[in-house]
N, C-alpha and C positions, 0 to 999 in steps of 0.2 A: 408827680402827686397821685396818690392813691384816689379812686372816685367810686362811690356807690351811686348809681342810677336809681333814685328812690321812687320812681314813678314812670313806667313805660308800659307798652302793650305788646304782646307776643302771640300774634295769631296770623294765620295764613288764609287771606281771603282777597278777592279781588279788589275791594274798597281800600284796603291797607296796603295792596300791592300798588295801586295808583298813587296813594299818599306818600309811600316811601320814595317811588320814583321822582314825584314832584319835589322831594327834599334832596335829590342826588343820592339815593340809595336804594338798595335791593331788599325787598321784604324777605330775607331768608335767615335761618339761624347762622349759616356759615359767615355771611357777610357781616351780619350783626357782630358776631363775636370777634371777627377780624377788626372792625370799627371799634369794638371796646378795647382791644388789646392795643391798637394804635393810639388811643385816647387815655389809656391809663385806667379804664374803668375794669373793676374786679369782680364786680357783683351787680346785678339788677333787680329790682323789684316788679315783677309783671302784676298789672291789675287783673282780676278776675272779670270774665266776659259779663256784659247784660245780656238780657234775653234767654230764649231757650225753654224747653218744656219740662214741667214738672213731672217727677216719676211718682206714679201711685198718689198724685195729688200732694206730693210733698214738696216745698221749696228747697231746692238742692244747692249745695255750694257751686257757683260758677268759676271755673278753672281757666286760665289763658288756654288758648286754643293749640297747645304744644304738639299734640300728634301731627298737626299738620305743618309744623315748623321743624320737625325732627325726623331724621331718616329711621330712627329706631323707635320713634313713639315715646320717648322720655324726654325729661328737662335736661338741658345742659348743667353742669355743677354750678356755672356761673349765674344761674337764674333760680330766683325763688318767686313766690307768689302770694298775693291776698287772694281769699275766697270772695267773690262776688255775690252779694245777696240782690234778689230781684224783689223789690219791697212789695209789688202788687201780687205776687204769688204767695204771700205769707198767708197761711190759713189756721185759723184757731184749731180746727179739728185736727190737723197733722203737725201741730207746733212742736210737740214732744219728738216726733220722729226727725223733724227737720233739724232740731238743735242736737239731737245725737248723730246726725250727718256732719254737722257742721263741727262740732266737737272732734269727731273723728278727723275730718279734714285737718283741722287746726292742730292735732296731734303729729301730724307727718312733718318731718324736718324742714321741707321745703314751704310748707304755708305758714306765712309769717305775720299775717293779719286779716281782717276784714275790708271789704270796700261797698261803699254805698254809692248810689247814683241818684240823688235828689235833683229834680229838674227833669231829667230824662225819665224819671219815676215821679209820678204826681202824688208822691206820698210824702208828708211832713217828716222831717227827721225826728220830732218829737212825739209822732204817733205811738201809742202803747204797742202796737205789733212790733215794733223794733226793740223794745226794752229787753226782752229775753236774750236778744243776741249781744247787746251791749254787756249785760251781766256775764254773758258767757266770755266775752272778751275780757272782761275784768278778772274772771276765775282764772283764765289761762294767761294772762299777762300778755296779751297781744293787743296792737293799736287798730283803731278804727279810721280808715281813709275815707274822706268824705269829697266827692265831687263839690267843688264851689266854683261859682262865677258863671260865665256865659257857657252856652251850649252850643253844640256843633248841629247845624241845620235848622230848620224851622219847626221842628216839633218839641214838645215839653213846655214847661213852665219855668220861668226864671225865677219866680218868687220861692219855689222849694229850693234853689240852689243858692239863695243869697246867704254870704257868710254869717250874718247876724242870726241866723237860725242855729247856729252852733254854739251861740253863748249860752242859750237855755239849757242845751244839750249837756254842755261841759258843767254847767253848774249841778246838774241833776246827777251826773256820773263824775264825781271829782277824781275816782280811782282809775278811770279809763282815759288811755291816751289818744286824744283824737287829732288827725292831720287834716288840714284844710288844703285840698289839693288846688293847685293853680294859684295860690295866694289870693283867692277869690276874685280874681280878675274879671271885670275891671273895678269892682268894689274894693280896692286895695286899702282905702282908708278904713272902711269898716272891718276888714280882715284884720288889719293891724291892731285895731281896738280891741276885737275879740281875743286874739293872740296875747295881748299885753294885760288884759284882765284875768285871764284864765291860766294857771301854771300847767294845766293839763292840754293846752291846745297849741299846736305846731303848725308850720307852713311848709309846702313843697313849692318849688319854683318852677314846676313843669308847666309846658303848654303856654308859655307866654309870646311865642313866637312860632311860626310854621313857614315851611317851604325851604328852599335851597338859597343860601345867601352867605356874603362873607360877614365877619363880624364888624368890619370897618363899614360896610354899606347899611348894614342895619342899625347901627348907632348913627349914622347920618341920617337916616330916614324916620327912626323912631326915638330920636334923641329925647324928646318931651317926655314919652312914656318911661324911657329909662331914668331920667331925671327924678319924675314921680316915684318909681321904685325905689330909687337910692335914697331919696328923702324919707320916705315911710319905713324903710329898712333901718334907717339911721335913727329915725324916731323912736321905734320899737327898741333899739339898743339892746336886744337879746339875741345874739347869734347863736346861742345853744337851741333857739327854736326853729332853725332855719335849714332846710334840707336841699341839695341839688336833685332834679329831675328833669327828664327830656320830654316825656310823653310821646316816645318814638311809637309809630314812624313818622309822627307829624313833623319833626325838624330835622335839620342837617347837624349832626352831633358834634363835629369838632367846632363848628362855628358857633353853636349854642354854649359849648362849653366856656368858649372864649368870651362870650358877650355876658352869661352869669358871672364869671370869674371878674369882670370889670366892675361888677356891683359889689362885691365883697372885700371888704379891708383884707390885706394880705394876712394879716396876723390871725384872721378868722376862717381863711380858706379851707384849711384841713378839717375843721370842724363840719363846715357848711357842706363840703363835697364827700366826707367819709365818716367822721366821728359821730356826727348828731344822729345819723341813721343808725348806727350801731347801738345807741341809746334808745331810740324810739322803737325799735324793732329788735328787742334784746336776743331773738333767736339767731339772729344773722352775724352775732358777734364771732361765734365759734367757726362760722364757716370762711371769715376773712382774717381770722387770728394770726395766720401765718403768712399771708400774702402783703 
């Protein structure tokens, strides 16, 4: 089965090195690509970084930190990415320059969408400062991936990452595709309602586990959580809205694939693990056409 990892992180730093090791992996491009080949993953969508400095006061696109992951400083052909937006850095005085930088980034073949980090950034998704970026995504026909659900660490505010915030956004921009990363976990019921109501809202199943485990041990320990996921995915009953993602380096990839596969009816697995990502991120369709 061909797989697209619709949500992972591609960055060389001590923090990610420790997380990868705890998941039974090594945080390097060569190791990741070998794991992908062994697992049937043909493409991954890396999320642009948070943080960083503005250049000349301009909110710049955040890329994955691929120079630190690659010997020649370029992305492997199996990796594409979403440009990250640092909401707190958006400034009205440099907005036009920022939008020009983002437009130029999104015109690159390997830049396939935008990524927002509400919760980590204490800015509401519906704050007017974001609107020009949503309009840019609409004009260039790329999706906007939104962090939803719990946060890593003790910083940030959960009220900004609640999936119900996406409902108003999807209604205001009906021609933009929005992806609720992490299925809004633990607010799975709310995320399901938002996805069911809005035809332009999708879900990725990344980041619902962490660490190194076997699929069997995970199912035994977290059977209640998996039952809830299965219940609400069945309730949604729209498998065209659901995509596989890992949130690498958070999780052991082969085990996580097996866990997620157990939630998806066999007849919908090709869509969830491959086909839906090609529709939500149309730029990647040409990249995987012959794989």
